[in-house]
N, C-alpha and C positions, 0 to 999 in steps of 0.2 A: 502493500500501499504507500502511496506516495503522500508523504508529509505535507500539510498545508497549514498555511501562516492562520490564524483564527483570525486577526484584521481584514486578511484577503478575503477569507470565506465570508465575512460579514457583510463586507463592501457589497460582492458579488451578490449576496440574497438581497441587499436592501436595493439593490439598482434592478435586479430580475426577480422581479414578482409579477410577471403576467396575467398567471392564472387566479393569484389570489387577488387582483384588483377587481373582479368581478363580484367579490363578497367584501370589499375595503371599505365600504360605505360610498357616502358621495363626495367625496375629495377627490377621485381618480376622474371621475367626470367632470366635475369643474374646473378642475387643474387644465384639462385639454381644451375645456370650452375658453378659460381665461386666456391660454397661451395663443390661440387662435384669434379670439375676437377683441380682446383687452386694448391692443393698439389701435384698432381700427374704432372702438367707441371713445377712445380718449382724444384720436386724431379728430372725429367728427364734431366730437363737443366743443373743443378748442377753435375747430374751423368754424361752428355756428355761432361762436362768443365773437367773431371778428378778428381772432390773431392772426397775424402772419402764417404761410403755410409750412416755414421752415420752422416755427416756434411750435408749431400744432406736432409737426414731424417728430422734433426734438423730443418734447414731453410724451409723444406717443411709443417711442422707443425706449425711453427711460419706465415707463410704467411696465414694460415687460421685464426688465430686471428685477421689480418689485416680487413677480412671480418667480423666477427663479430662485432669488433669495429665499422666499419661504418654503419652496421645494428642498433647496439644500438643508435647511433647518430641520424640516421633518426627517430627510435620509440621516441625519446627524444622530436625531432622536431615536430611529431606530437602532444605530448603530451602537449607541450608547446602551439600550435597553438590551440587545443580544450579549453585550460583553458583562 
């Protein structure tokens, strides 16, 4: 049997939970929805408010990094729970 580093196994398990996402609650669905539509919603709201397109695009790109930061936090929680 090949020895596996516990940290690596935890990280792989935390990233590759495809089958468990079906039963993981509402977060996997809402995460994908936010990743797809949040920048568009932010851009449309700022554009409707009368801001220039470049400012609207900048803030819509920054809104996506918020979703990525939340996802990284959740992955760290899973890794901490496994250790």
